[in-house]
C-alpha positions as CSV (number, residue, x, y, z in Angstrom):
1,X,90.4,109.1,185.7
2,X,91.3,111.1,188.6
3,X,90.5,114.3,186.7
4,X,87.1,112.8,185.1
5,X,85.8,112.2,188.7
6,X,86.7,115.7,189.8
7,X,84.9,117.4,187.1
8,X,82.1,114.9,187.5
9,X,81.9,116.0,191.1
10,X,82.0,119.4,189.9
11,X,78.9,119.1,187.5
12,X,77.0,117.3,190.1
13,X,77.2,120.7,192.4
14,X,76.5,122.7,189.2
15,X,73.5,120.7,188.4
16,X,72.3,121.7,192.3
17,X,72.4,125.4,191.7
18,X,76.2,126.1,192.8
19,X,77.5,129.2,190.9
20,X,81.0,128.7,191.7
21,X,81.0,125.0,190.2
22,X,79.4,126.5,187.3
23,X,82.3,128.9,187.1
24,X,84.5,126.4,187.3
25,X,83.2,124.6,184.2
26,X,83.4,127.3,182.2
27,X,86.7,128.0,183.4
28,X,88.0,124.9,182.2
29,X,86.4,124.7,179.2
30,X,87.3,128.4,178.4
31,X,90.7,127.5,176.3
32,X,88.5,125.2,173.8
33,X,85.6,128.0,173.7
34,X,88.2,130.5,172.7
35,X,89.4,128.2,170.1
36,X,86.3,127.6,168.8
37,X,85.7,131.5,168.1
38,X,89.2,132.3,167.3
39,X,88.5,132.0,163.4
40,X,85.3,134.2,163.7
41,X,85.0,138.2,162.7
42,X,85.9,140.3,165.6
43,X,82.4,141.7,165.8
44,X,80.7,138.5,167.0
45,X,83.5,136.7,168.7
46,X,82.2,137.6,172.2
47,X,78.5,136.9,171.1
48,X,79.7,133.4,169.9
49,X,81.5,133.0,172.8
50,X,78.7,133.7,175.2
51,X,76.5,131.2,173.2
52,X,79.1,128.4,173.9
53,X,78.9,129.2,177.6
54,X,75.2,129.2,177.5
55,X,75.2,125.9,176.0
56,X,77.6,124.3,178.3
57,X,75.7,125.9,181.1
58,X,72.5,123.8,179.7
59,X,74.0,120.8,178.9
60,X,75.2,120.7,182.6
61,X,71.7,121.3,183.9
62,X,70.3,118.9,181.3
63,X,73.0,116.1,182.5
64,X,71.5,112.7,183.3
65,X,73.0,110.8,186.1
66,X,72.3,107.1,185.6
C-alpha cells in the first residue's frame, strides 16, 4: 500500500505541472512501456514508445481525484 501512496502523491504533483513528477511516472512505467513495444518492428519501436508515454501523460493530467 505504501508504494501506491507514493505513486498517488507523484501523480498529484504531475497534475499540478511538476515536470520532475511526470518524469518519475514515466521512469516507473518504462519497463511496461518497453515490454509493450518489444515485438514491434525496429522502425516504429521508438514512435510507439513515444505514443505510450504521451498516453500516460494525458491519463495523469485527466486523472480525477474523488
